LOVOGU-673231 format. One record per residue (C-alpha): residue number from 1; residue in one letter; chain; y, z, x. Coordinates in steps of 0.2 Angstrom, whole numbers, plus 5000, padded with zeros to 4 digits. Each point is the difference from the previous one (the first is absolute). Layout:
REM LOVOGU-673231
<pt><nr>NUM</nr><rest>A</rest><kette>A</kette><yy>Y</yy><zz>Z</zz><xx>X</xx></pt>
...
This chain:
REM LOVOGU-673231
<pt><nr>1</nr><rest>X</rest><kette>A</kette><yy>5016</yy><zz>5116</zz><xx>4956</xx></pt>
<pt><nr>2</nr><rest>X</rest><kette>A</kette><yy>4992</yy><zz>5000</zz><xx>4982</xx></pt>
<pt><nr>3</nr><rest>X</rest><kette>A</kette><yy>4982</yy><zz>5005</zz><xx>5004</xx></pt>
<pt><nr>4</nr><rest>X</rest><kette>A</kette><yy>5003</yy><zz>5018</zz><xx>4994</xx></pt>
<pt><nr>5</nr><rest>X</rest><kette>A</kette><yy>5012</yy><zz>4997</zz><xx>4986</xx></pt>
<pt><nr>6</nr><rest>X</rest><kette>A</kette><yy>4995</yy><zz>5008</zz><xx>4983</xx></pt>
<pt><nr>7</nr><rest>X</rest><kette>A</kette><yy>4990</yy><zz>4988</zz><xx>4990</xx></pt>
<pt><nr>8</nr><rest>X</rest><kette>A</kette><yy>5013</yy><zz>4999</zz><xx>4986</xx></pt>
<pt><nr>9</nr><rest>X</rest><kette>A</kette><yy>5013</yy><zz>4995</zz><xx>5013</xx></pt>
<pt><nr>10</nr><rest>X</rest><kette>A</kette><yy>4990</yy><zz>4984</zz><xx>5006</xx></pt>
<pt><nr>11</nr><rest>X</rest><kette>A</kette><yy>5004</yy><zz>4990</zz><xx>4984</xx></pt>
<pt><nr>12</nr><rest>X</rest><kette>A</kette><yy>5019</yy><zz>5004</zz><xx>5003</xx></pt>
<pt><nr>13</nr><rest>X</rest><kette>A</kette><yy>4998</yy><zz>4994</zz><xx>5018</xx></pt>
<pt><nr>14</nr><rest>X</rest><kette>A</kette><yy>4992</yy><zz>4984</zz><xx>4995</xx></pt>
<pt><nr>15</nr><rest>X</rest><kette>A</kette><yy>5014</yy><zz>4997</zz><xx>4987</xx></pt>
<pt><nr>16</nr><rest>X</rest><kette>A</kette><yy>5013</yy><zz>5003</zz><xx>5014</xx></pt>
<pt><nr>17</nr><rest>X</rest><kette>A</kette><yy>4995</yy><zz>4985</zz><xx>5009</xx></pt>
<pt><nr>18</nr><rest>X</rest><kette>A</kette><yy>4989</yy><zz>4984</zz><xx>5001</xx></pt>
<pt><nr>19</nr><rest>X</rest><kette>A</kette><yy>4986</yy><zz>4995</zz><xx>5011</xx></pt>
<pt><nr>20</nr><rest>X</rest><kette>A</kette><yy>4995</yy><zz>4982</zz><xx>5006</xx></pt>
<pt><nr>21</nr><rest>X</rest><kette>A</kette><yy>4988</yy><zz>4992</zz><xx>5011</xx></pt>
<pt><nr>22</nr><rest>X</rest><kette>A</kette><yy>5007</yy><zz>4989</zz><xx>5014</xx></pt>
<pt><nr>23</nr><rest>X</rest><kette>A</kette><yy>4991</yy><zz>4986</zz><xx>5009</xx></pt>
<pt><nr>24</nr><rest>X</rest><kette>A</kette><yy>5001</yy><zz>5000</zz><xx>5019</xx></pt>
<pt><nr>25</nr><rest>X</rest><kette>A</kette><yy>5016</yy><zz>4994</zz><xx>5007</xx></pt>
<pt><nr>26</nr><rest>X</rest><kette>A</kette><yy>5010</yy><zz>5002</zz><xx>4984</xx></pt>
<pt><nr>27</nr><rest>X</rest><kette>A</kette><yy>5018</yy><zz>5007</zz><xx>5001</xx></pt>
<pt><nr>28</nr><rest>X</rest><kette>A</kette><yy>5002</yy><zz>5017</zz><xx>4991</xx></pt>
<pt><nr>29</nr><rest>X</rest><kette>A</kette><yy>5019</yy><zz>5001</zz><xx>5002</xx></pt>
<pt><nr>30</nr><rest>X</rest><kette>A</kette><yy>5013</yy><zz>4992</zz><xx>5011</xx></pt>
<pt><nr>31</nr><rest>X</rest><kette>A</kette><yy>5014</yy><zz>5006</zz><xx>5011</xx></pt>
<pt><nr>32</nr><rest>X</rest><kette>A</kette><yy>5017</yy><zz>4999</zz><xx>4992</xx></pt>
<pt><nr>33</nr><rest>X</rest><kette>A</kette><yy>4994</yy><zz>5003</zz><xx>4982</xx></pt>
<pt><nr>34</nr><rest>X</rest><kette>A</kette><yy>5005</yy><zz>5015</zz><xx>4990</xx></pt>
<pt><nr>35</nr><rest>X</rest><kette>A</kette><yy>4990</yy><zz>5016</zz><xx>5005</xx></pt>
<pt><nr>36</nr><rest>X</rest><kette>A</kette><yy>4995</yy><zz>5004</zz><xx>4982</xx></pt>
<pt><nr>37</nr><rest>X</rest><kette>A</kette><yy>4985</yy><zz>5012</zz><xx>5003</xx></pt>
<pt><nr>38</nr><rest>X</rest><kette>A</kette><yy>4986</yy><zz>5005</zz><xx>5011</xx></pt>
<pt><nr>39</nr><rest>X</rest><kette>A</kette><yy>4983</yy><zz>4991</zz><xx>5003</xx></pt>
<pt><nr>40</nr><rest>X</rest><kette>A</kette><yy>4984</yy><zz>5010</zz><xx>5003</xx></pt>
<pt><nr>41</nr><rest>X</rest><kette>A</kette><yy>4986</yy><zz>4991</zz><xx>5009</xx></pt>
<pt><nr>42</nr><rest>X</rest><kette>A</kette><yy>4983</yy><zz>5004</zz><xx>4991</xx></pt>
<pt><nr>43</nr><rest>X</rest><kette>A</kette><yy>4989</yy><zz>4990</zz><xx>5012</xx></pt>
<pt><nr>44</nr><rest>X</rest><kette>A</kette><yy>5002</yy><zz>4986</zz><xx>5012</xx></pt>
<pt><nr>45</nr><rest>X</rest><kette>A</kette><yy>5012</yy><zz>4996</zz><xx>5014</xx></pt>
<pt><nr>46</nr><rest>X</rest><kette>A</kette><yy>5019</yy><zz>4995</zz><xx>4999</xx></pt>
<pt><nr>47</nr><rest>X</rest><kette>A</kette><yy>5011</yy><zz>4995</zz><xx>5014</xx></pt>
<pt><nr>48</nr><rest>X</rest><kette>A</kette><yy>5019</yy><zz>5004</zz><xx>5000</xx></pt>
<pt><nr>49</nr><rest>X</rest><kette>A</kette><yy>5011</yy><zz>4988</zz><xx>5010</xx></pt>
<pt><nr>50</nr><rest>X</rest><kette>A</kette><yy>5018</yy><zz>4995</zz><xx>5003</xx></pt>
<pt><nr>51</nr><rest>X</rest><kette>A</kette><yy>5006</yy><zz>4982</zz><xx>5001</xx></pt>
<pt><nr>52</nr><rest>X</rest><kette>A</kette><yy>5014</yy><zz>4996</zz><xx>5013</xx></pt>
<pt><nr>53</nr><rest>X</rest><kette>A</kette><yy>5013</yy><zz>4987</zz><xx>4998</xx></pt>
<pt><nr>54</nr><rest>X</rest><kette>A</kette><yy>4988</yy><zz>4987</zz><xx>5007</xx></pt>
<pt><nr>55</nr><rest>X</rest><kette>A</kette><yy>4988</yy><zz>5004</zz><xx>4986</xx></pt>
<pt><nr>56</nr><rest>X</rest><kette>A</kette><yy>4988</yy><zz>5007</zz><xx>5013</xx></pt>
<pt><nr>57</nr><rest>X</rest><kette>A</kette><yy>4989</yy><zz>5015</zz><xx>4993</xx></pt>
<pt><nr>58</nr><rest>X</rest><kette>A</kette><yy>4999</yy><zz>5016</zz><xx>5010</xx></pt>
<pt><nr>59</nr><rest>X</rest><kette>A</kette><yy>4986</yy><zz>5011</zz><xx>4994</xx></pt>
<pt><nr>60</nr><rest>X</rest><kette>A</kette><yy>5005</yy><zz>5019</zz><xx>4999</xx></pt>
<pt><nr>61</nr><rest>X</rest><kette>A</kette><yy>4985</yy><zz>5008</zz><xx>4993</xx></pt>
<pt><nr>62</nr><rest>X</rest><kette>A</kette><yy>4983</yy><zz>4998</zz><xx>4991</xx></pt>
<pt><nr>63</nr><rest>X</rest><kette>A</kette><yy>4998</yy><zz>5012</zz><xx>4986</xx></pt>
<pt><nr>64</nr><rest>X</rest><kette>A</kette><yy>4983</yy><zz>5005</zz><xx>4993</xx></pt>
<pt><nr>65</nr><rest>X</rest><kette>A</kette><yy>4994</yy><zz>5009</zz><xx>4984</xx></pt>
<pt><nr>66</nr><rest>X</rest><kette>A</kette><yy>5010</yy><zz>5015</zz><xx>4995</xx></pt>
<pt><nr>67</nr><rest>X</rest><kette>A</kette><yy>5016</yy><zz>4993</zz><xx>5008</xx></pt>
<pt><nr>68</nr><rest>X</rest><kette>A</kette><yy>5017</yy><zz>5001</zz><xx>4991</xx></pt>
<pt><nr>69</nr><rest>X</rest><kette>A</kette><yy>5010</yy><zz>4984</zz><xx>5001</xx></pt>
<pt><nr>70</nr><rest>X</rest><kette>A</kette><yy>5018</yy><zz>4995</zz><xx>4995</xx></pt>
<pt><nr>71</nr><rest>X</rest><kette>A</kette><yy>5016</yy><zz>5010</zz><xx>5000</xx></pt>
<pt><nr>72</nr><rest>X</rest><kette>A</kette><yy>5008</yy><zz>5011</zz><xx>4987</xx></pt>
<pt><nr>73</nr><rest>X</rest><kette>A</kette><yy>5017</yy><zz>5006</zz><xx>4997</xx></pt>
<pt><nr>74</nr><rest>X</rest><kette>A</kette><yy>5006</yy><zz>5010</zz><xx>4984</xx></pt>
<pt><nr>75</nr><rest>X</rest><kette>A</kette><yy>5018</yy><zz>4996</zz><xx>5002</xx></pt>
<pt><nr>76</nr><rest>X</rest><kette>A</kette><yy>5000</yy><zz>4982</zz><xx>5002</xx></pt>
<pt><nr>77</nr><rest>X</rest><kette>A</kette><yy>4988</yy><zz>4985</zz><xx>5002</xx></pt>
<pt><nr>78</nr><rest>X</rest><kette>A</kette><yy>4999</yy><zz>4995</zz><xx>5018</xx></pt>
<pt><nr>79</nr><rest>X</rest><kette>A</kette><yy>4993</yy><zz>4984</zz><xx>5007</xx></pt>
<pt><nr>80</nr><rest>X</rest><kette>A</kette><yy>4982</yy><zz>5000</zz><xx>5008</xx></pt>
<pt><nr>81</nr><rest>X</rest><kette>A</kette><yy>5001</yy><zz>5000</zz><xx>5019</xx></pt>
<pt><nr>82</nr><rest>X</rest><kette>A</kette><yy>4983</yy><zz>4993</zz><xx>5002</xx></pt>
<pt><nr>83</nr><rest>X</rest><kette>A</kette><yy>4988</yy><zz>4988</zz><xx>4992</xx></pt>
<pt><nr>84</nr><rest>X</rest><kette>A</kette><yy>4982</yy><zz>5004</zz><xx>4996</xx></pt>
<pt><nr>85</nr><rest>X</rest><kette>A</kette><yy>4985</yy><zz>4988</zz><xx>4999</xx></pt>
<pt><nr>86</nr><rest>X</rest><kette>A</kette><yy>4981</yy><zz>5004</zz><xx>4998</xx></pt>
<pt><nr>87</nr><rest>X</rest><kette>A</kette><yy>4989</yy><zz>4997</zz><xx>5014</xx></pt>
<pt><nr>88</nr><rest>X</rest><kette>A</kette><yy>4984</yy><zz>5002</zz><xx>4990</xx></pt>
<pt><nr>89</nr><rest>X</rest><kette>A</kette><yy>4997</yy><zz>5001</zz><xx>4981</xx></pt>
<pt><nr>90</nr><rest>X</rest><kette>A</kette><yy>5009</yy><zz>5015</zz><xx>4994</xx></pt>
<pt><nr>91</nr><rest>X</rest><kette>A</kette><yy>5003</yy><zz>5011</zz><xx>4985</xx></pt>
<pt><nr>92</nr><rest>X</rest><kette>A</kette><yy>5018</yy><zz>5006</zz><xx>4999</xx></pt>
<pt><nr>93</nr><rest>X</rest><kette>A</kette><yy>5009</yy><zz>5011</zz><xx>4987</xx></pt>
<pt><nr>94</nr><rest>X</rest><kette>A</kette><yy>5019</yy><zz>4998</zz><xx>4997</xx></pt>
<pt><nr>95</nr><rest>X</rest><kette>A</kette><yy>5010</yy><zz>5015</zz><xx>4994</xx></pt>
<pt><nr>96</nr><rest>X</rest><kette>A</kette><yy>5017</yy><zz>4995</zz><xx>4993</xx></pt>
<pt><nr>97</nr><rest>X</rest><kette>A</kette><yy>5014</yy><zz>5012</zz><xx>5005</xx></pt>
<pt><nr>98</nr><rest>X</rest><kette>A</kette><yy>5004</yy><zz>5006</zz><xx>4982</xx></pt>
<pt><nr>99</nr><rest>X</rest><kette>A</kette><yy>4982</yy><zz>5003</zz><xx>4995</xx></pt>
<pt><nr>100</nr><rest>X</rest><kette>A</kette><yy>4996</yy><zz>5009</zz><xx>5016</xx></pt>
<pt><nr>101</nr><rest>X</rest><kette>A</kette><yy>5014</yy><zz>5012</zz><xx>4998</xx></pt>
<pt><nr>102</nr><rest>X</rest><kette>A</kette><yy>4995</yy><zz>5004</zz><xx>4983</xx></pt>
<pt><nr>103</nr><rest>X</rest><kette>A</kette><yy>4982</yy><zz>5003</zz><xx>5005</xx></pt>
<pt><nr>104</nr><rest>X</rest><kette>A</kette><yy>5005</yy><zz>5011</zz><xx>5015</xx></pt>
<pt><nr>105</nr><rest>X</rest><kette>A</kette><yy>5011</yy><zz>5011</zz><xx>4988</xx></pt>
<pt><nr>106</nr><rest>X</rest><kette>A</kette><yy>4984</yy><zz>5003</zz><xx>4990</xx></pt>
<pt><nr>107</nr><rest>X</rest><kette>A</kette><yy>4989</yy><zz>5002</zz><xx>5015</xx></pt>
<pt><nr>108</nr><rest>X</rest><kette>A</kette><yy>5010</yy><zz>5008</zz><xx>5015</xx></pt>
<pt><nr>109</nr><rest>X</rest><kette>A</kette><yy>4984</yy><zz>5002</zz><xx>5010</xx></pt>
<pt><nr>110</nr><rest>X</rest><kette>A</kette><yy>4999</yy><zz>4981</zz><xx>5001</xx></pt>
<pt><nr>111</nr><rest>X</rest><kette>A</kette><yy>5018</yy><zz>5001</zz><xx>5007</xx></pt>
<pt><nr>112</nr><rest>X</rest><kette>A</kette><yy>4994</yy><zz>5011</zz><xx>5014</xx></pt>
<pt><nr>113</nr><rest>X</rest><kette>A</kette><yy>4985</yy><zz>4989</zz><xx>5004</xx></pt>
<pt><nr>114</nr><rest>X</rest><kette>A</kette><yy>5012</yy><zz>4985</zz><xx>5000</xx></pt>
<pt><nr>115</nr><rest>X</rest><kette>A</kette><yy>5011</yy><zz>5008</zz><xx>5013</xx></pt>
<pt><nr>116</nr><rest>X</rest><kette>A</kette><yy>4985</yy><zz>5004</zz><xx>5010</xx></pt>
<pt><nr>117</nr><rest>X</rest><kette>A</kette><yy>4994</yy><zz>4982</zz><xx>4999</xx></pt>
<pt><nr>118</nr><rest>X</rest><kette>A</kette><yy>5017</yy><zz>4994</zz><xx>5005</xx></pt>
<pt><nr>119</nr><rest>X</rest><kette>A</kette><yy>5001</yy><zz>5012</zz><xx>5014</xx></pt>
<pt><nr>120</nr><rest>X</rest><kette>A</kette><yy>4983</yy><zz>4994</zz><xx>5007</xx></pt>
<pt><nr>121</nr><rest>X</rest><kette>A</kette><yy>5007</yy><zz>4982</zz><xx>4999</xx></pt>
<pt><nr>122</nr><rest>X</rest><kette>A</kette><yy>5016</yy><zz>5006</zz><xx>5010</xx></pt>
<pt><nr>123</nr><rest>X</rest><kette>A</kette><yy>4988</yy><zz>5009</zz><xx>5013</xx></pt>
<pt><nr>124</nr><rest>X</rest><kette>A</kette><yy>4990</yy><zz>4984</zz><xx>5002</xx></pt>
<pt><nr>125</nr><rest>X</rest><kette>A</kette><yy>5016</yy><zz>4990</zz><xx>5003</xx></pt>
<pt><nr>126</nr><rest>X</rest><kette>A</kette><yy>5006</yy><zz>5012</zz><xx>5013</xx></pt>
<pt><nr>127</nr><rest>X</rest><kette>A</kette><yy>4982</yy><zz>5000</zz><xx>5009</xx></pt>
<pt><nr>128</nr><rest>X</rest><kette>A</kette><yy>5002</yy><zz>4981</zz><xx>5001</xx></pt>
<pt><nr>129</nr><rest>X</rest><kette>A</kette><yy>5017</yy><zz>5002</zz><xx>5009</xx></pt>
<pt><nr>130</nr><rest>X</rest><kette>A</kette><yy>4992</yy><zz>5013</zz><xx>5011</xx></pt>
<pt><nr>131</nr><rest>X</rest><kette>A</kette><yy>4986</yy><zz>4988</zz><xx>5004</xx></pt>
<pt><nr>132</nr><rest>X</rest><kette>A</kette><yy>5011</yy><zz>4986</zz><xx>5004</xx></pt>
<pt><nr>133</nr><rest>X</rest><kette>A</kette><yy>5010</yy><zz>5011</zz><xx>5012</xx></pt>
<pt><nr>134</nr><rest>X</rest><kette>A</kette><yy>4985</yy><zz>5009</zz><xx>5008</xx></pt>
<pt><nr>135</nr><rest>X</rest><kette>A</kette><yy>4984</yy><zz>4992</zz><xx>4998</xx></pt>
<pt><nr>136</nr><rest>X</rest><kette>A</kette><yy>4993</yy><zz>4985</zz><xx>5011</xx></pt>
<pt><nr>137</nr><rest>X</rest><kette>A</kette><yy>4998</yy><zz>4983</zz><xx>4991</xx></pt>
<pt><nr>138</nr><rest>X</rest><kette>A</kette><yy>4981</yy><zz>5001</zz><xx>5001</xx></pt>
<pt><nr>139</nr><rest>X</rest><kette>A</kette><yy>5000</yy><zz>5017</zz><xx>4991</xx></pt>
<pt><nr>140</nr><rest>X</rest><kette>A</kette><yy>5012</yy><zz>4994</zz><xx>4987</xx></pt>
<pt><nr>141</nr><rest>X</rest><kette>A</kette><yy>4989</yy><zz>4985</zz><xx>4996</xx></pt>
<pt><nr>142</nr><rest>X</rest><kette>A</kette><yy>4984</yy><zz>5011</zz><xx>4999</xx></pt>
<pt><nr>143</nr><rest>X</rest><kette>A</kette><yy>5010</yy><zz>5012</zz><xx>4988</xx></pt>
<pt><nr>144</nr><rest>X</rest><kette>A</kette><yy>5006</yy><zz>4985</zz><xx>4990</xx></pt>
<pt><nr>145</nr><rest>X</rest><kette>A</kette><yy>4982</yy><zz>4994</zz><xx>4998</xx></pt>
<pt><nr>146</nr><rest>X</rest><kette>A</kette><yy>4994</yy><zz>5018</zz><xx>4995</xx></pt>
<pt><nr>147</nr><rest>X</rest><kette>A</kette><yy>5014</yy><zz>5000</zz><xx>4987</xx></pt>
<pt><nr>148</nr><rest>X</rest><kette>A</kette><yy>4995</yy><zz>4983</zz><xx>4993</xx></pt>
<pt><nr>149</nr><rest>X</rest><kette>A</kette><yy>4982</yy><zz>5005</zz><xx>4999</xx></pt>
<pt><nr>150</nr><rest>X</rest><kette>A</kette><yy>5004</yy><zz>5016</zz><xx>4991</xx></pt>
<pt><nr>151</nr><rest>X</rest><kette>A</kette><yy>5011</yy><zz>4990</zz><xx>4988</xx></pt>
<pt><nr>152</nr><rest>X</rest><kette>A</kette><yy>4985</yy><zz>4989</zz><xx>4996</xx></pt>
<pt><nr>153</nr><rest>X</rest><kette>A</kette><yy>4992</yy><zz>5016</zz><xx>4993</xx></pt>
<pt><nr>154</nr><rest>X</rest><kette>A</kette><yy>4984</yy><zz>4999</zz><xx>5012</xx></pt>
<pt><nr>155</nr><rest>X</rest><kette>A</kette><yy>5005</yy><zz>5008</zz><xx>5016</xx></pt>
<pt><nr>156</nr><rest>X</rest><kette>A</kette><yy>4984</yy><zz>5009</zz><xx>5004</xx></pt>
<pt><nr>157</nr><rest>X</rest><kette>A</kette><yy>4990</yy><zz>5001</zz><xx>5016</xx></pt>
<pt><nr>158</nr><rest>X</rest><kette>A</kette><yy>4986</yy><zz>4987</zz><xx>5002</xx></pt>
<pt><nr>159</nr><rest>X</rest><kette>A</kette><yy>5008</yy><zz>4988</zz><xx>4988</xx></pt>
<pt><nr>160</nr><rest>X</rest><kette>A</kette><yy>5006</yy><zz>4983</zz><xx>5005</xx></pt>
<pt><nr>161</nr><rest>X</rest><kette>A</kette><yy>5017</yy><zz>4998</zz><xx>4993</xx></pt>
<pt><nr>162</nr><rest>X</rest><kette>A</kette><yy>5007</yy><zz>4982</zz><xx>4999</xx></pt>
<pt><nr>163</nr><rest>X</rest><kette>A</kette><yy>5018</yy><zz>4997</zz><xx>5000</xx></pt>
<pt><nr>164</nr><rest>X</rest><kette>A</kette><yy>5010</yy><zz>4984</zz><xx>4998</xx></pt>
<pt><nr>165</nr><rest>X</rest><kette>A</kette><yy>5017</yy><zz>4999</zz><xx>5008</xx></pt>
<pt><nr>166</nr><rest>X</rest><kette>A</kette><yy>5009</yy><zz>4988</zz><xx>5011</xx></pt>
<pt><nr>167</nr><rest>X</rest><kette>A</kette><yy>5004</yy><zz>5004</zz><xx>5018</xx></pt>
<pt><nr>168</nr><rest>X</rest><kette>A</kette><yy>5019</yy><zz>4999</zz><xx>4995</xx></pt>
<pt><nr>169</nr><rest>X</rest><kette>A</kette><yy>4998</yy><zz>5013</zz><xx>4986</xx></pt>
<pt><nr>170</nr><rest>X</rest><kette>A</kette><yy>4991</yy><zz>5012</zz><xx>5011</xx></pt>
<pt><nr>171</nr><rest>X</rest><kette>A</kette><yy>5013</yy><zz>4997</zz><xx>5014</xx></pt>
<pt><nr>172</nr><rest>X</rest><kette>A</kette><yy>5014</yy><zz>5004</zz><xx>4987</xx></pt>
<pt><nr>173</nr><rest>X</rest><kette>A</kette><yy>4992</yy><zz>5016</zz><xx>4995</xx></pt>
<pt><nr>174</nr><rest>X</rest><kette>A</kette><yy>4999</yy><zz>5007</zz><xx>5017</xx></pt>
<pt><nr>175</nr><rest>X</rest><kette>A</kette><yy>5016</yy><zz>4993</zz><xx>5007</xx></pt>
<pt><nr>176</nr><rest>X</rest><kette>A</kette><yy>4994</yy><zz>4988</zz><xx>5013</xx></pt>
<pt><nr>177</nr><rest>X</rest><kette>A</kette><yy>4999</yy><zz>4981</zz><xx>5003</xx></pt>
<pt><nr>178</nr><rest>X</rest><kette>A</kette><yy>4986</yy><zz>4989</zz><xx>4993</xx></pt>
<pt><nr>179</nr><rest>X</rest><kette>A</kette><yy>4994</yy><zz>4997</zz><xx>5017</xx></pt>
<pt><nr>180</nr><rest>X</rest><kette>A</kette><yy>4999</yy><zz>5018</zz><xx>5004</xx></pt>
<pt><nr>181</nr><rest>X</rest><kette>A</kette><yy>4990</yy><zz>5004</zz><xx>4984</xx></pt>
<pt><nr>182</nr><rest>X</rest><kette>A</kette><yy>4988</yy><zz>4986</zz><xx>5004</xx></pt>
<pt><nr>183</nr><rest>X</rest><kette>A</kette><yy>4997</yy><zz>5008</zz><xx>5018</xx></pt>
<pt><nr>184</nr><rest>X</rest><kette>A</kette><yy>4998</yy><zz>5017</zz><xx>4992</xx></pt>
<pt><nr>185</nr><rest>X</rest><kette>A</kette><yy>4987</yy><zz>4994</zz><xx>4988</xx></pt>
<pt><nr>186</nr><rest>X</rest><kette>A</kette><yy>4991</yy><zz>4993</zz><xx>5015</xx></pt>
<pt><nr>187</nr><rest>X</rest><kette>A</kette><yy>5000</yy><zz>5017</zz><xx>5008</xx></pt>
<pt><nr>188</nr><rest>X</rest><kette>A</kette><yy>4993</yy><zz>5009</zz><xx>4984</xx></pt>
<pt><nr>189</nr><rest>X</rest><kette>A</kette><yy>4987</yy><zz>4987</zz><xx>4999</xx></pt>
<pt><nr>190</nr><rest>X</rest><kette>A</kette><yy>4995</yy><zz>5003</zz><xx>5018</xx></pt>
<pt><nr>191</nr><rest>X</rest><kette>A</kette><yy>4999</yy><zz>5019</zz><xx>4996</xx></pt>
<pt><nr>192</nr><rest>X</rest><kette>A</kette><yy>4987</yy><zz>4995</zz><xx>4986</xx></pt>
<pt><nr>193</nr><rest>X</rest><kette>A</kette><yy>5010</yy><zz>5008</zz><xx>4986</xx></pt>
<pt><nr>194</nr><rest>X</rest><kette>A</kette><yy>5004</yy><zz>4983</zz><xx>4991</xx></pt>
<pt><nr>195</nr><rest>X</rest><kette>A</kette><yy>4994</yy><zz>4982</zz><xx>4999</xx></pt>
<pt><nr>196</nr><rest>X</rest><kette>A</kette><yy>5012</yy><zz>4986</zz><xx>4997</xx></pt>
<pt><nr>197</nr><rest>X</rest><kette>A</kette><yy>4996</yy><zz>4984</zz><xx>4991</xx></pt>
<pt><nr>198</nr><rest>X</rest><kette>A</kette><yy>5017</yy><zz>4990</zz><xx>4997</xx></pt>
<pt><nr>199</nr><rest>X</rest><kette>A</kette><yy>5009</yy><zz>5011</zz><xx>4987</xx></pt>
<pt><nr>200</nr><rest>X</rest><kette>A</kette><yy>4985</yy><zz>5011</zz><xx>4996</xx></pt>
<pt><nr>201</nr><rest>X</rest><kette>A</kette><yy>5000</yy><zz>5017</zz><xx>5010</xx></pt>
<pt><nr>202</nr><rest>X</rest><kette>A</kette><yy>4985</yy><zz>5010</zz><xx>4998</xx></pt>
<pt><nr>203</nr><rest>X</rest><kette>A</kette><yy>5000</yy><zz>5018</zz><xx>5005</xx></pt>
<pt><nr>204</nr><rest>X</rest><kette>A</kette><yy>4983</yy><zz>5004</zz><xx>5008</xx></pt>
<pt><nr>205</nr><rest>X</rest><kette>A</kette><yy>5003</yy><zz>5018</zz><xx>5006</xx></pt>
<pt><nr>206</nr><rest>X</rest><kette>A</kette><yy>5013</yy><zz>5009</zz><xx>4989</xx></pt>
<pt><nr>207</nr><rest>X</rest><kette>A</kette><yy>4998</yy><zz>5017</zz><xx>5010</xx></pt>
<pt><nr>208</nr><rest>X</rest><kette>A</kette><yy>5004</yy><zz>4992</zz><xx>5017</xx></pt>
<pt><nr>209</nr><rest>X</rest><kette>A</kette><yy>5014</yy><zz>4990</zz><xx>4993</xx></pt>
<pt><nr>210</nr><rest>X</rest><kette>A</kette><yy>5007</yy><zz>5016</zz><xx>4992</xx></pt>
<pt><nr>211</nr><rest>X</rest><kette>A</kette><yy>4999</yy><zz>5009</zz><xx>5017</xx></pt>
<pt><nr>212</nr><rest>X</rest><kette>A</kette><yy>5010</yy><zz>4986</zz><xx>5008</xx></pt>
<pt><nr>213</nr><rest>X</rest><kette>A</kette><yy>5013</yy><zz>5001</zz><xx>4986</xx></pt>
<pt><nr>214</nr><rest>X</rest><kette>A</kette><yy>5003</yy><zz>5018</zz><xx>5006</xx></pt>
<pt><nr>215</nr><rest>X</rest><kette>A</kette><yy>4997</yy><zz>4998</zz><xx>5019</xx></pt>
<pt><nr>216</nr><rest>X</rest><kette>A</kette><yy>5019</yy><zz>5002</zz><xx>5004</xx></pt>
<pt><nr>217</nr><rest>X</rest><kette>A</kette><yy>5000</yy><zz>5016</zz><xx>4991</xx></pt>
<pt><nr>218</nr><rest>X</rest><kette>A</kette><yy>4985</yy><zz>5007</zz><xx>5008</xx></pt>
<pt><nr>219</nr><rest>X</rest><kette>A</kette><yy>5007</yy><zz>4995</zz><xx>5017</xx></pt>
<pt><nr>220</nr><rest>X</rest><kette>A</kette><yy>5016</yy><zz>5009</zz><xx>4997</xx></pt>
């Protein structure tokens, strides 16, 4: 959003927020707390999740570099509907609502780009709902691994990409049981797209995995 801003506007943007480095598995914000601004993921991967009344976590999304997190209202201060926790080391910038509004008033093009970024996040959420309704479980798991690889910042053909997630986390992200996730990982392993060693999942054929992620769309 800020890559083409005038050079003189960059100090204003830096003054509008603050940037911090988060360790892996560090909470960024918690569900139910006041939504006081927006968070920009500079690098790393962050999971968004909801906790039910039994304190069980349900992962809703994994956000990568460039994602806009948090919720913003100009009329009141709503409560955050989800929690966010880093999956890897991450750099995240926080833009408080009041400072962000003042900056946008000076740089309206930034506001246009912010709308575009939020629209992209909304489109991603709608795609996930569509995938849950229309795609098979194997395609959904392949698509999730592709997304996680891209969030790691090294999703290129020919690279071995190592991911570390529990079977329960993967199951929650594609809407299946843990047992089903284990079975699907076995199928992807048989297809020679991944290798599995306890919690470590290594993508050995990114291109083939990406094709499996879109298999249902191609068939349709």
